[in-house]
N, C-alpha and C positions, 0 to 999 in steps of 0.2 A: 798368230799369223793368219790372215784371211785366206780363204780358198783361192781368190784371184791372185794372191801373192805367192802361191805355192811354188812357182818356178823361180822365184826370186830369193830362195833361202840362202844362196851364197852371200848375199849382202848382209844378212843378219849374222851369219857365221863369221864373216870378216870383222864385223863390228865387235862381236864377242871375243874374238881372238885378240884384237887390238886392246880391248878393255882389260883382258887378262894379262897384258904385258908381253904378249908374244911379239918378238922383234925379228925372228928368223923363220923362214918357211922353206923347208926342204921338200922337194917333190920329184917324182917321176912323172913326166907329162901324161895326162889322162883326160879324156873327154868328159868323164863323170864329174870332175872337179875343175874343169877348164875355166869356168867363170870365176870361181874362188881364187884360182891362181892369178888370173888377170887382175882381180881386185887387190890382191896382195902385192903384185908387181907395181901397181899404181900408187901404193901407199909408201910415202917417203920415209916412214918410220920402220918399215920392214925390209929386210934383206932377203931376197929370194934366191935359192940355190938349186938349180936343176941337177938331178942325180943320174948316174948311169945305171945304178942298181940300188935297191931299197936299203940294203944293209949299210951302205954308206951314210944314209940318213941317221941310223942309230948312232954311229960313231960321231957324226957331226953334232947330233943332239947332246952327246956326252961332253964334247968339247965346248959347245955353246954354254951348257950349264956351268961347267967349271970356269968359264970366262964371264959368268954373270948374266947370261942372256937366256931368255925363254924362246923355245922353238916348237914348231909343230911339224910333223912328218905327214905328208900327203902321199897316198899310194893306192894302188889297186889291190884287191884281195889276192890276186896271183902273186904279188910281191911279198905276202906274209911269209911264205915258205922260205924266201931268201933271207929273212930277218931272224929266224928262230934262234940260230946259234948266237947271234949278236945280242939277243935279249938277255942272255946270261950276264952280260956287262951291266946292263941296267939293273937287273935283279941284285947282283952281288954288291954293286957300288951304291945302291939306293939312289939312283938318278931318276929324275922325272922324265917321262917320255909320253907326250901327247900325240896320238896317231889318229888321223881321219882316213878311213879306208873305204874307197868306192868299191862296192861289191860287184862281182861278176859270177857267172855260173848259176844264176838263180832265175828270177822272173824273166821269162821270154828270151833267155840266152840262145844265140845261134851257134856259138862255138863250143863244141863238146870238150875241148881242151881246158876250158875255164871251169867246168863243173867240179872236178875233184877238189881243187883248192878253194873254190867257193863254199863247198860243204865243210872243208877242214879248217878254214880260217878262224872261226870263233873258238872251237875247242882247242886248236893249237895255241892260240894266244892265251887262253885261260891256263893251259898246261904250262906255258912259259912264265906265268905269274902276272899276266895283265888282267886288269879289270876291263870288262867288255860291255859296252852299251850299244844296242842296235836301234837304228832309227828307220822306220818304214814310211813315215809321213812328214811332209814339210812343216807342219805345225809344231813338231817336237824337236826340230833340228837345233835351233839356236839355244834353247834351254838345256838340251843334252850336251852340246859342245861347251857351254858355260860351266855346267856341273863337272864335266870331264876335265876341263882345264883346272878348275879349282882343286879337284881331287889329285890330279897328277902333280901339280906344282906344290901343293901343301903337304902331301904325303910322300913325295919323292918316289913315286911308283909309276909303272907303265899303265896307261889308260888308253883304250882304243874305242873309237866311235865308228861302228860299221854303218855306212850309208847304203841302204839297200838298193838293189838294182831297180826296184820299182820307183825309188826316189830319184836316183841320179839319171835314170833313163836307160832304155835298152839300146844297145848298139846294133846297128844293122850292117850286114855285109852286102855290098852292091857289086854285082858282076859287071 
């Protein structure tokens, strides 16, 4: 990906998800992946399901897999804590779970409430049995998502791609 295409990484990610056979997208709305959500909503081959809480996405992913469909769960790092107990379902039943996680609580964060889970997301996911890949630069996003999807669906394991706050952009609070 060229430097001038750095802000267009959601297009490449959408293409890789479609190529991996992902036909469902579960998400909690978030500005960090808003463009990716829009692309998936515009794709007639994908069913997009907005969630009220992230752990619903883990249950939906289990049901989708049992029904023969591949799914990706999009969420913010603050939602990782909501999913931890549900990840035991994925671990024990050997279900694939592909997660793309927009990070908060790091690069330029304005909200101190985001910092603890931002720090804890990666080790918490690893302790819950997930393989975790971190992406800090746009040039590595599409190949990382492609590799993560291949690993999740072929090994039937949870795999998370952490999209750094530097990549997805810093949120600003306007008074």
